[in-house]
C-alpha positions in Angstrom: 0.0 0.0 0.0 1.3 3.5 -0.9 0.0 6.7 0.6 0.0 10.0 -1.3 -0.5 13.3 0.4 -3.0 15.9 -0.9 -2.9 19.7 -0.5 -4.9 19.1 2.7 -2.6 17.0 4.9 -5.4 14.9 6.6 -6.9 13.8 3.3 -5.0 10.9 1.8 -4.9 9.0 -1.5 -4.3 5.3 -0.9 -3.0 3.0 -3.6 -3.3 -0.7 -2.7 -0.7 -3.2 -4.0 -2.4 -5.1 -6.8 -1.3 -8.5 -7.9 -2.4 -9.3 -11.5 -1.8 -11.8 -14.2 -3.7 -13.1 -17.3 -6.4 -14.5 -15.0 -7.3 -11.2 -13.4 -6.1 -9.5 -10.2 -6.2 -9.6 -6.4 -5.6 -6.9 -3.8 -6.5 -6.3 -0.2 -9.0 -3.5 -0.3 -8.7 -2.9 3.4 -6.4 -4.1 6.2 -6.9 -2.4 9.6 -3.3 -2.9 10.7 -1.8 -1.7 7.4 -4.1 1.3 7.3 -3.1 2.4 10.8 0.6 1.8 10.2 0.8 3.5 6.9 -1.6 6.4 7.5 -1.2 7.0 11.2 -5.1 7.2 11.3 -6.4 5.4 14.4 -10.0 4.8 13.7 -12.6 2.0 13.5 -15.0 1.6 10.7 -18.6 0.7 11.6 -20.6 0.9 8.4 -20.0 0.0 4.7 -22.1 1.8 2.0 -22.5 1.1 -1.7 -24.0 3.5 -4.3 -24.6 3.2 -8.0 -25.1 6.3 -10.1 -25.4 7.1 -13.8 -23.2 9.5 -15.7 -23.4 13.2 -14.7 -24.9 12.4 -11.3 -23.4 14.6 -8.6 -23.8 13.5 -5.0 -23.0 15.9 -2.2 -21.5 17.8 -0.6 -22.6 15.7 2.4 -21.6 15.5 6.0 -23.2 14.9 9.4 -22.9 17.8 11.9 -23.0 15.3 14.8 -21.9 11.7 14.6 -19.3 13.0 12.1 -18.1 10.4 9.7 -14.7 9.7 8.4 -14.9 8.0 5.0 -12.7 5.6 3.1 -14.0 5.8 -0.5 -13.3 3.7 -3.6 -14.9 3.0 -6.9 -15.5 -0.6 -8.1 -17.2 0.1 -11.4 -16.6 3.2 -13.5 -15.0 6.5 -12.7 -15.8 9.4 -10.4 -14.3 12.8 -9.5 -14.2 12.6 -5.7 -14.1 15.8 -3.6 -13.4 16.6 0.0 -14.0 20.1 1.5 -12.6 21.1 4.9 -15.4 22.6 6.9 -13.6 22.9 10.3 -13.7 26.6 11.2 -10.5 26.3 13.3 -8.5 24.5 10.6 -5.8 26.4 8.6 -7.3 24.8 5.5 -10.9 25.8 6.2 -12.9 26.2 3.0 -10.3 24.5 0.9 -11.0 21.4 -1.1 -9.1 18.5 -2.8 -10.2 16.2 -5.5 -9.0 13.1 -7.3 -10.2 10.6 -9.8 -11.2 7.3 -8.3 -11.8 4.4 -10.7 -12.2 0.7 -11.0 -9.0 0.8 -13.1 -6.7 2.8 -10.8 -8.2 1.1 -7.6 -7.2 4.2 -5.5 -9.0 5.1 -2.4 -9.5 8.4 -0.7 -9.4 8.8 3.1 -11.6 11.7 4.2 -11.5 12.4 7.9 -14.3 13.7 10.1 -14.8 17.4 9.7 -15.1 17.3 5.9 -17.9 17.5 3.4 -17.8 14.9 0.7 -19.2 14.6 -2.8 -18.5 13.1 -6.2 -19.4 13.5 -9.8 -19.8 10.4 -12.1 -17.6 10.6 -15.2 -18.3 7.1 -16.7 -21.6 5.8 -18.0 -22.2 4.3 -14.5 -20.2 4.2 -11.3 -20.4 2.0 -8.2 -18.9 3.6 -5.1 -18.1 1.8 -1.9 -17.2 3.6 1.3 -16.5 2.7 4.9 -17.6 5.2 7.6 -16.4 5.8 11.1 -19.9 6.4 12.5 -23.4 5.3 11.6 -25.6 7.2 9.2 -27.9 9.6 11.2 -30.3 11.3 8.8 -31.3 13.9 11.4 -27.7 15.0 11.5 -27.1 15.0 7.7 -26.3 18.3 6.1 -25.5 19.4 2.6 -23.4 22.2 1.1 -24.4 23.2 -2.4 -22.1 21.7 -5.0 -21.5 25.0 -6.9 -20.9 27.4 -3.9 -19.1 30.4 -5.4 -17.0 30.8 -2.3 -15.6 27.3 -2.7 -15.1 27.4 -6.5 -14.8 23.6 -6.8 -13.5 22.6 -10.2 -15.8 19.6 -11.0 -14.1 19.2 -14.4 -17.4 18.8 -16.2 -19.1 20.9 -18.9 -22.7 19.9 -18.4 -25.1 20.6 -15.6 -25.0 17.7 -13.1 -28.0 15.5 -12.2 -28.9 16.3 -8.6 -31.3 14.8 -6.0 -33.9 17.2 -4.5 -31.9 17.1 -1.2 -28.6 18.1 -3.0 -30.4 20.9 -4.9 -31.4 22.4 -1.5 -27.8 22.4 -0.2 -26.7 25.5 1.7 -23.9 27.8 0.9 -20.8 27.3 3.1 -21.3 30.7 4.8 -24.9 29.7 5.8 -24.2 26.0 6.7 -23.8 24.3 10.1 -20.1 23.7 10.4 -17.6 22.2 12.8 -15.6 24.4 15.2 
């Protein structure tokens, strides 16, 4: 497993060691001991989630104001642009974001710690995304920041309007959102 830093030090790109031959491939998608040793992140995952979305779907920017969730995200079918936004007021990187391409082909994962909003845009025809969380889903705690907040200026790398859920269309601007201290 290799770890790559992003512009926000707590957000990490993880590249598993893949063993492949003419039959296919094998890799460990998660190993708690290796994850802790290589990343320094000491956490437990309590829930696995799986979503499937069509091309141009944008999900996010989601977070839970209480029961904050760290997320380990990967794509097993297709390709997405994955985005993490620091929404911790006391952080030196508050309001900054990072993104990376996660795909079935590159097998990379993105570690997004608690205190970040998360979203992704589907580049391929379809994408299936798996992610582990450090706390349970709590719908009453869920919040959403609007994907195109002008203060964030996220480069979604797409030229067409995304397909959004009703919930995501109603996302708040960062300046009006419930945030972490």
